[in-house]
N, C-alpha and C positions, 0 to 999 in steps of 0.2 A: 515425534520429532520436534524439537525447538530449533529454530533458526535464529541467528543473531545478527543484528545490524549494528556495527561499530562505528565510533565516531570518526575513524579515520577512512571512511569510506569503503568498507568491505562488509560483505555478508557471509556468514559461515553456516553452512547446513551440512550436518554429519562431518566428515573429514575434509570437505572440499570449502574452498574459499573464493568467493566472486568479488568482483568489483560492483560496488552499490552507490546508490545516493539516497538522501533523505532531506528533511525539510530544510529550506534555505536559512531558517533561523536556527538551526541545530537540534540536539535532543535534549528534551528537558521536561519541565512541567508545563503543560498545555494550559493556557490561561483562558483562551477564547477562540471562537470560529475564525480563521483566517490569519493566525499568528505566524504561519510558517514553521512551527515547532513540531517536531515528530515526538509523540508521547513517550517519555522513558518509562519502562516498565515491560513487563510480559503479558502478552495478549493473545487470546484464542484466535485461530483461523476459522472462520465460520463457513465461507463456501467460496466458489470461484464461477467466473463467467468467461466465456470465449466468444470471439467473432467467428461464426462458421463459414463466412465468405472469405476469410482470410487464413483459418487454421483448422486443422483435423481436431477432433476432441481430444484434448491431452490426458494422458494416464496420470491419475491420481485416485487417492482413496477419499478426497475431500468430496462433498457435495458439489457437483459441477453441472452448468446448464449452458447451453447455446444461447446468445444474447440475440435480441432483435432490435431495430432501430427505435423502439418505443421503450427500452430499458433507460432508467435514470435512477439517481440518488438524491434524496431531498437534503440540501444543505441550508435551507432557509430557516433562520431561527423565528421561533414563534409558530411555526406551522406544526400541526398535530403528527406529521410524518417525519419530523426532523431526524436525520441520520437514519433514515430507512430507505429500502428499496421502493421505488414507485414505478409506474408505468405512464407513460405519456399517452395522450396529453393529461398534464397535470398542471393546476392553476399557477403554482409557483415552483420553478425548478431552474437550478443553475448548472447542475452537475449530470450531463448527458453521458451515459455509459458507451453509446455506439458513437465514436469520434473519427473525424477525418484522419488525424494522425494515427499512429499505431500504439500510443501509449496504453490504452485500454483493450488491444486486441486480446490479451489475457490479463485478468484481475483477479486477486485474491482479496476477499473481505477480511479485514482485521477487526477483530471485536473490541474495538476501543469505543467508550461512550455509548455502549448499546445495552446494557444491563444493570441498572436502568439508564435510560437516555436522558442527560442533563443538557436542557436546552442552551444552546450557544456555547458549549464545552468543546466543541470540535466534532466534525463530521466526515465522511468519506475518507477515512484513513484505510489505504488500500497496500498491496504489494502489486506492483505493475511494471510495464515495460519502461525502461529508461529511455530517454532522449538520447540521440546519437552522440552528442557531446557530453553526456552525463551531467547535465546541469542540475541543480537541486531541485527537488519537488516543493509543493505546498505544504507537505507534512507527511506524505507518504514513503515508503520503501520502494525503490525501483532498481532492476537489474536489466541485462540485456534479455531479449526474446530467447535466445538459444540457452542462456543460463536458467531463466525461468522454466522452460520446458525440461531441463534437467532436474531442476528441483522439484517439480510437480509430483513426480512419483513417490517421492518421499513423504508427502504430506497426507494426513488423514485427520480424522474426526477429533483426535487429541492434541494435534498440532498447535504449536504456539510460535509467535515472533517477539523476540525482545528487541527494543531499542536501548543502548546502552551508551553512555558517555565513555566507557572504557575504549580503549585502543587495542589492537592485536599486538601492538609493540610497546604498549605501556607508556606512551608519550602523551604529554597533553596536546589537546586539539585546540588551536586559536580560531577564534569566530572572528569575523563572518566565515561563512562556509568556503572551504577550499578543498574541492574534489582531488582526489589523488591523480596524477598524470600517469599515463602508461609507459 
């Protein structure tokens, strides 16, 4: 199953369309860590993590595991574990997966810049839970928790996610980012 994130703020999975957000600086060529761009292209979905204190294990054919408070992702340039899962304590870390908000209650790892990893090219690109106001992400794709739970059973080891500058309506998208209103 390929799921597609469109530049007009929608995600399509199978024949269903969901409201979605992506990077605050649009979809395009990712230049560097922290540029706020969602990487244009098609990327494999690697695995998923969920908060067992907040959710039951979601149905999916993706590899999935319950996270603990010491789960993190290394986004520190120059570190040998850059753009990889790490366990805390870790000497340099900025991206904890166990968060106070609900953004990472369910998170799918998108295989961007991981085979091979290029230092500084971007890290921690996920599909995760959107903020309540659907404000843009730092480069990830995000949908509501109910929508993500509905999408999870469609995903398996061959699944991919595409970030495209195309729109569902074929209209040009103007930057800066302007999410759709309901």
